[in-house]
N, C-alpha and C positions, 0 to 999 in steps of 0.2 A: 397616900391612897391613890391607886390608879383609877382614873375616872374615864367613862366612855367618851370617845372623841365624836361628838355629835356632828361636827363639820365633816369628818370623814364619812359618816353614815349618809349624810345628805348627798355628798358627791358620788358615792358609790351607788346610790339609788337614782341618780340622774336628776335630782331635784335642784332648782335654782337656789342660790345663796345670796344673802345680803349681809355685808359687814359695815363697820364704821371705823374711822381712824381715831386713835388716841395719841395725842402728842404730850399731854401732861403725864408725869409719872406718878400722879396721885391715885392710889387704889380706889378712892371714892368714885372716880370716873368710870372705871371698869364695872364697879358694882352698880352704879346708876344705869349704865347701858344694859347690863344683864337683867336688872329689875324690870325694864320695860317689856322684856319678852319678845321684842320685835326684831332682834338681830341674831344671826347665826354665829357670829364671831366678832371680835374686835381686833384690829391690827394696831399693835403698839409700835409706833414709828421711832424706834431707838436710834435710827440714823439721824434724826433731827432733834433728839431729846438728850437729856442727861439721865444716866442710870448707873446703878450698881447691882450687885447680886441680891442684896436685900430687897431692892425695889422690884426686881423680877418676881421674887417669892411672894411679896405682898400683892402685886398685880394679879398673879395667877390665883391666889387664894380668893381675892375679891371677885374675880370673874367666875370662879367656881360656885360662889354663893348664889349666882343667878344662872348657873348652868351655861355660862358663856365661855366657849373656848377662846384662847388668845393666840394671835399670830404675832411673831416678832419680825420686824424689818431691820436687820442689822446693817451697820456700815460695812462696806466691803473689806476694809483692812482688818477688822476684827471679827469677821463673820464666823469663823470657826469657833472661837472661844465663846462669843456671846450667844450663838445659836445653841451650842451644847449647854451653856448655863441656863438658857431659857427652857430647854427640854427638861433639865434637871429640876427646874422650878415648877414645872407642870404646864408649860405652854404646849399647844397642840399643832402648831403650824409655823412655817417660816416663809418669808418672801425674800429671796436672795436678789441683790441688786447688781447692776453693772456687768451683766453677762456679756461677754465679747466673743466667746469661742466655744467649741465643743469641749475643750479642756476645762473651761470654767464650769460647764455643766457637770463634768466628771468630779470636779472639786466639791461642788455642792453635794453631790451624791455621797462622796467620801465622808463628809462632815456628819451627815444625819443617818446614814444607813448602818444597820447592825453589822458588827464585826463577826459575821458568820459566813460559811462558804456560800450560802445563797444570797446573803445581803451584800457582800463585797464592799462593805464600808469599814469605817474605823470607830464606830460608836460601840464601846463596850458596856459592861454592866456598871452603873454608877449608883451608889447608895445615897440618893438625894430624895427630894420630896415624894416622888411617886412610890418610893420603896419604904417609906417611914413606918407603915403599919404591916407590911408584908414583904418578904424577900423572895417572892415567887418569880423566878427568872423566866418561866414560860409566859406569865402574864406581862412581865416587863418587855419581853420580845414582841408580843402582840401589840403592846402600846407603841413601841418604836415603829413597827410596821404600819401603824395607823396614822403616823405623823404626816401631815399634809405639806407638800412642797410646791411652792410657786416661785417662778423666776421672772425678773424684769427683762423685757426686750426693749432697750432704750438707747442703743448705740447704733450709729450709722454702719459700723463694721459688722454688727450683728445682723442687721436687716439685709445687708448685702449678701450674707451667707445664711439666710434664714432657714433654708431647707435642711442644711447639715446640722444646724443648731437644734432645730425642732425634732429632727430624726433622732439625735442623741438624747434629747430631753424625753422623748417617748420611750426610748429603750431603757432609760434610767428611772422611769416611773414618775416623772414630774407631773403634777396634777393640774396646775394652772399656769397660764401665761398672762402677765400684766404688761400692758403697753405703757411706755413712759415718754410722752411727747416732749417734756421739758429737756431732759438729758439728750434725747435724740437730736433736737434742733441745736443744742449746745455742741454736741459732738460733730456736727456738720459745719460749725462756725456760723450758725444762724440762730442766735439765742432767742429771737422773737418768733421763730417759725411756728411754735406751738399755738400762737394766737392768730394764725392766718388760715385761710381755707386750704393752702398748699400742704398742710400737714395731713389732710384727710386721706390721700391715696396711700401714704405710708401706713397710717393707722389701720385702714381697711385691709391692706396687704397682710399685716401681722394677725389681725383677727381671722381673716380667711384662711391663712396658713395654719393657725392654731387649730381651727376646726378641721382642716384637712388631715392634720396629724393626730386628731382625736385627743387634743389637750384643751381643757376648758379655758377659753379666753375670759379674762376678768377686766373690768374697766372701773376707773375711779371717776366719780362725778361729785359735783357740789350741790346739785338740786335735782329733785325728782323728775322734772320735765326734761332733763338732759338724757334720761334713760331710753326714751322712745326710739331714737335713731339707732341706738346700739341693739335694742331688742330686734329691730328689723334686720340687723346684720347677723343675728344669731347668737348674740351675747345673752347669757342667763346668770351671770355672776357679777355683782357690783359691790364696790366699797364706797359708801356715800358719806360725805361730811367729815370735817376735822374739828375736834373739840375746841381748839384754840380760836379758830375762825368763827365757830358757832357762838362761843362766848363773847367774842369781840363784837359780832353783829348784834347780839341781843343787848349787850350793855350800851352800845352806841345808840340803839333805838330808844332805850330807856332814858339815857342822858339827853339826847336831842329832844325827846318828848317833854322832859321836865324843863329844859332850857326855854322851849317855846312857850310852855305854860307860864313860867315865871316872868317872861317878857311881857305877858298880857296882864299880869297881876297888878 
């Protein structure tokens, strides 16, 4: 069954969005996030997780139980296969990693865009989950066209050519730009750069350029109080928290609390 892409609707309406990261491939996590009703989507970080096609199907089903669109973040080497597999499972968005050039932007477009004269992509009609109850190709095309595309700007070479990359991204219909400070510092031979104030001018450049090219900048944060600075910079799209780290912090707090209690017993 083809379901409404509520993330697309919010972006098209100019509304802010809030997502959260899912590192575990357990469908219960997506279902729990959806049940809260507090998030517009969840990003499954396939780049950092283990997955197979069954996992993608179960994740998409679980998200849909709570009307939660899912975004996949694939590893660069397998991005074509896994992005199309996620689309076939019912995912509604993708975050492409490791963009280095305008040619990389073109490749991302090729992977997800419809194989029609207007679409100029290689995505044909696939009889997967969205077509299980109806083989309506008009509806299928509309679903493809609603798919949300985000790209990572996280390489030194990309920032050096930021205008050309974002101009191509705009022409290819890219919806969101995600800044990646860790990979950026790594690509400059400065692995610790992301933890220093020296990262901020680069970050602010990417945010400002995204706004200039009318592509939504999105920022990843770990705590609510980190959002204020980015709001002041014009950011309205956030992905907050990682399930693995949230679980670790909570279980550590419980364990430490009980250890202290038992020491006094």
